[in-house]
C-alpha positions in Angstrom: 0.0 0.0 0.0 3.0 2.3 0.3 4.0 4.4 3.2 1.5 6.2 5.4 1.6 8.1 8.6 -1.5 6.4 9.9 -1.1 3.1 11.8 -3.5 1.0 9.7 -3.3 -2.0 12.1 -4.4 0.0 15.1 -7.3 1.4 13.0 -8.4 -2.0 11.9 -8.2 -3.5 15.4 -10.3 -0.7 16.7 -13.2 -1.4 14.3 -13.0 -5.1 15.2 -13.8 -4.1 18.8 -10.3 -4.1 20.2 -10.3 -0.8 22.1 -6.8 -0.7 23.6 -5.9 2.0 21.0 -8.8 4.3 21.8 -6.7 7.4 22.5 -4.9 7.0 19.2 -8.2 6.6 17.3 -9.6 9.6 19.1 -6.7 11.8 18.2 -6.7 10.5 14.6 -10.4 11.3 13.9 -10.4 14.6 15.8 -7.6 15.9 13.7 -9.2 17.5 10.7 -5.9 17.8 8.9 -5.8 13.9 8.6 -9.0 13.5 6.6 -7.3 13.5 3.2 -4.8 11.0 4.5 -7.6 8.8 5.9 -9.4 8.8 2.6 -6.3 7.9 0.6 -5.5 5.0 2.9 -9.1 3.6 2.7 -9.2 4.0 -1.1 -6.0 2.0 -1.6 -7.3 -0.7 0.8 -10.5 -0.9 -1.1 -8.9 -1.4 -4.5 -6.4 -4.0 -3.1 -9.2 -6.0 -1.6 -11.2 -6.4 -4.8 -8.4 -6.4 -7.3 -10.4 -4.6 -9.8 -10.8 -1.2 -11.5 -13.9 0.7 -10.6 -14.7 3.3 -13.2 -17.2 5.3 -11.2 -16.5 6.0 -7.6 -19.5 4.9 -5.6 -21.0 7.1 -2.9 -21.3 4.6 -0.1 -20.8 6.9 2.8 -23.8 5.4 4.5 -21.6 2.5 5.6 -19.9 4.9 7.9 -23.1 5.5 9.8 -23.1 1.8 10.8 -19.8 2.6 12.5 -21.5 5.6 14.2 -24.1 3.3 15.5 -21.6 0.7 16.7 -19.6 3.3 18.6 -22.7 4.9 20.1 -24.1 1.5 21.1 -21.0 0.4 23.0 -21.6 1.1 26.7 -18.1 2.1 27.5 -18.1 4.8 24.8 -21.5 6.4 25.7 -20.5 9.8 27.1 -23.0 12.6 26.3 -20.4 15.4 26.7 -17.1 13.5 26.4 -14.6 12.4 23.9 -17.0 10.5 21.8 -18.8 13.7 20.7 -15.6 14.9 19.0 -15.1 11.6 17.2 -18.7 11.6 15.9 -18.3 15.2 14.6 -15.2 14.3 12.6 -16.7 11.0 11.4 -19.6 13.0 10.1 -17.2 15.3 8.2 -15.4 12.3 6.8 -18.7 10.7 5.8 -19.7 13.8 3.8 -16.8 13.4 1.4 -15.9 9.8 1.7 -16.4 7.8 -1.6 -14.8 4.5 -0.6 -16.9 2.3 1.6 -15.5 0.8 4.8 -16.7 -2.7 3.8 -13.8 -4.5 5.4 -14.6 -2.9 8.8 -18.3 -3.8 8.8 -18.3 -7.3 7.2 -21.3 -6.4 5.0 -21.2 -7.8 1.6 -22.7 -5.0 -0.6 -21.1 -6.1 -3.9 -22.1 -8.9 -6.2 -19.6 -10.9 -8.1 -19.8 -8.5 -11.0 -18.8 -5.6 -8.7 -21.9 -3.4 -8.5 -24.4 -2.7 -5.8 -27.5 -4.8 -5.7 -30.8 -4.1 -4.0 -29.4 -3.9 -0.5 -31.4 -2.4 2.4 -29.5 0.2 4.3 -30.5 1.5 7.7 -29.1 4.6 9.5 -29.8 4.9 13.2 -29.4 7.6 15.8 -29.2 5.9 19.3 -30.6 7.6 22.4 -28.9 11.0 23.3 -27.3 11.4 19.8 -28.0 13.3 16.6 -26.6 11.9 13.4 -25.9 13.8 10.2 -26.3 11.8 7.0 -26.1 12.0 3.2 -28.0 9.8 0.7 -27.0 8.4 -2.7 -29.1 11.0 -4.5 -27.4 13.9 -2.8 -30.0 14.6 -0.2 -28.6 15.5 3.2 -30.2 15.6 6.6 -30.2 14.9 10.3 -31.6 12.1 12.5 -32.8 12.9 16.0 -32.4 10.7 19.0 -33.9 7.2 18.8 -34.7 7.6 15.1 -33.9 5.6 12.0 -34.3 5.7 8.2 -34.2 2.8 5.8 -33.7 2.8 2.0 -32.3 0.7 -0.8 -28.8 1.5 -2.1 -28.7 0.8 -5.8 -27.6 2.6 -9.0 -31.2 3.5 -9.8 -32.0 4.8 -6.4 -35.8 5.2 -6.2 -35.6 8.0 -3.6 -38.0 6.4 -1.2 -37.2 6.5 2.5 -38.9 4.7 5.4 -38.7 6.7 8.7 -39.3 5.9 12.3 -38.7 8.9 14.6 -37.7 12.4 13.7 -35.6 13.7 10.8 -34.7 16.9 8.9 -34.3 16.6 5.2 -32.5 18.9 2.7 -33.7 17.2 -0.4 -31.6 17.3 -3.6 -33.6 18.6 -6.6 -34.6 16.1 -9.3 -37.6 16.9 -11.4 -37.6 13.4 -12.9 -37.9 11.5 -9.6 -39.9 12.4 -6.6 -38.4 12.0 -3.1 -40.7 10.2 -0.8 -40.7 9.7 3.0 -43.0 6.9 4.2 -44.0 6.8 7.9 -46.7 4.2 8.3 -49.7 5.5 6.4 -48.3 9.0 6.0 -46.4 9.9 2.8 -44.5 13.0 2.1 -43.6 13.7 -1.6 -41.2 16.4 -2.8 -38.8 17.2 -5.7 -36.4 19.4 -3.7 -37.1 21.1 -0.4 -36.2 21.4 3.3 -38.6 20.0 5.9 -38.8 18.3 9.3 -40.9 15.3 10.0 -41.6 13.7 13.4 -43.2 10.2 13.0 -42.5 7.9 15.9 -44.2 4.5 15.8 -45.3 4.8 19.4 -47.0 8.2 19.0 -50.5 8.9 17.7 -49.6 11.8 15.5 -47.2 12.7 12.7 -45.9 16.3 12.4 -44.5 17.7 9.2 -43.0 21.3 9.1 -42.0 22.8 5.8 -39.1 25.2 5.9 -38.4 25.8 2.2 -40.0 24.8 -1.1 -43.2 22.9 -1.3 -44.4 19.3 -0.7 -47.4 17.1 -0.8 -48.6 15.3 2.3 -50.9 12.3 1.9 -52.5 9.4 3.7 -52.3 6.2 1.7 -55.2 4.6 3.5 -57.8 7.3 3.3 -56.2 9.0 0.3 -56.3 12.4 1.9 -53.7 14.9 0.6 -52.7 18.5 0.9 -50.1 20.8 -0.6 -47.9 22.6 1.9 -46.2 26.0 1.7 -43.2 27.3 3.7 -43.8 27.9 7.4 -46.7 25.5 7.4 -47.2 22.5 9.7 -49.4 19.5 9.1 -50.5 17.4 12.0 -51.8 13.9 11.0 -53.7 11.8 13.6 -53.0 8.2 12.9 -56.1 7.1 14.9 -58.9 9.0 13.3 -57.0 9.9 10.1 -57.6 13.6 10.4 -55.2 16.2 8.9 -54.9 19.8 10.3 -52.6 22.6 9.2 -51.2 25.6 10.9 -48.7 28.4 10.4 -45.6 28.1 12.6 -42.1 29.3 13.3 -40.1 26.6 11.7 -37.0 27.2 13.8 -38.9 25.8 16.8 -39.2 22.5 15.1 -35.8 22.2 13.6 -33.6 23.6 16.4 -33.0 20.1 17.8 -30.3 19.9 15.1 -28.3 22.5 17.1 -29.0 20.8 20.5 -31.8 23.2 21.4 -35.3 22.5 22.8 -37.4 25.5 21.8 -40.9 26.3 22.9 -42.8 29.3 21.5 -46.2 29.8 23.2 -46.9 26.1 23.3 -49.8 24.5 25.3 -49.1 21.8 27.8 -50.0 18.9 25.5 -47.4 20.0 23.0 -44.9 20.6 25.8 -45.5 17.1 27.2 -45.1 15.4 23.8 -41.8 17.2 23.0 -40.4 16.5 26.5 -41.1 12.8 25.9 -39.1 12.8 22.6 -36.3 14.9 24.0 -35.7 13.0 27.2 -36.9 9.5 26.2 -39.5 9.5 29.1 -43.2 9.0 29.4 -45.1 12.2 30.3 -48.6 12.1 31.7 -50.9 15.1 32.1 -52.7 14.3 35.3 -55.0 17.4 35.0 -56.6 19.3 32.1 -54.6 22.5 31.8 -56.4 25.7 30.5 -55.4 27.0 27.1 -53.7 30.0 28.6 -51.0 27.9 30.3 -48.4 28.1 27.6 -44.6 27.9 27.6 -42.1 30.2 25.9 -38.5 29.1 26.6 -35.3 27.8 25.0 -33.4 25.0 26.7 -29.8 24.1 25.9 -28.1 21.1 27.7 -30.5 21.3 30.7 -31.3 17.9 32.2 -34.9 16.8 32.8 -35.0 17.9 36.5 -33.8 21.4 35.6 -36.5 21.8 33.0 -39.2 20.5 35.3 -38.1 22.9 38.0 -38.4 25.8 35.6 -41.9 24.6 34.5 -42.9 24.6 38.2 -41.6 28.2 38.7 -42.8 29.7 35.4 -46.2 28.0 34.9 -47.0 26.9 38.5 -47.0 23.3 37.4 -46.3 20.6 39.9 -44.6 17.3 38.9 -43.8 13.9 40.1 -41.0 11.6 38.7 -41.5 7.8 38.7 -38.2 6.1 38.2 -37.8 3.1 35.9 -39.1 -0.2 37.1 -39.7 -3.8 36.0 -43.1 -4.9 34.9 -44.6 -8.3 35.3 -42.7 -9.6 32.3 -39.4 -8.3 33.7 -39.3 -5.6 31.1 -38.0 -2.2 32.2 -40.6 0.6 31.9 -39.6 4.1 30.9 -39.1 6.8 33.5 -42.4 8.6 33.9 -43.1 12.3 34.6 -46.6 13.2 35.9 -47.5 16.9 35.5 -50.3 18.4 37.6 -51.9 21.8 38.3 -50.9 23.5 41.5 
């Protein structure tokens, strides 16, 4: 492979789960000046493995997101404000420009014997307490929020259809010949090129779509209801009764999670509860019916759950009770629960 300043053996052992070189890996991926060197090393390794000439470089950067998930999922690496955050940031930068897949690190056979990608399902996940930046084969970019995932098929004729569970922001590459679709259960969002946020968790009764730029079509494949959205509009789809409502909103409130901010702008308590559930991965129960005038306007950055609840108590005169995680009858851990009450 020729001489390189990077210790390839240490790099390879790290991705095989041998973590004795963690400090070396951290320094390597946190040094932006090493990105070009990393790419050259991986490109040479790729060609040597397959002993073939590849005419068109293939944008398989999504493989790197599997590494993101593996790193985040390892208990010893989960540190919300520690060294792992720096590694993830640099991994994201590398993924944005990396054209050579890290196949030999993941053990995933994406290539057929003829050397091209088949119809292979790809999944990108953001574990709890993380946000993951991604790019898709068609040039679309975006972000995944905590506990969210997208699935799609990687193939030369990418059909631009994504399956979503959770929350994601999409900056869709324009292509007038092919629609870009996001499918979340019965809800379907169809666009050519635009920026929008969609929250569609499997365990929630509603789907929220907020359009920042461009235009899109929202539809329900079961009832065949559809509506055309304009910038600064939000569609709320009720999965139970199949109803669709629209409203004009401040889009930053719904997209600020990409920057690590939890923003409320004159929101009623049912909205506050739902967004706290997503942000802190807890169950929130409204014990009482709160009057419509009880609304929250605040921005939280890095505050933990107890700090936010304390501020709610002071600002809105809301009382609360925290029920810690416990085992149910089937020995399954239940989520931490927050009960909000009137004072």
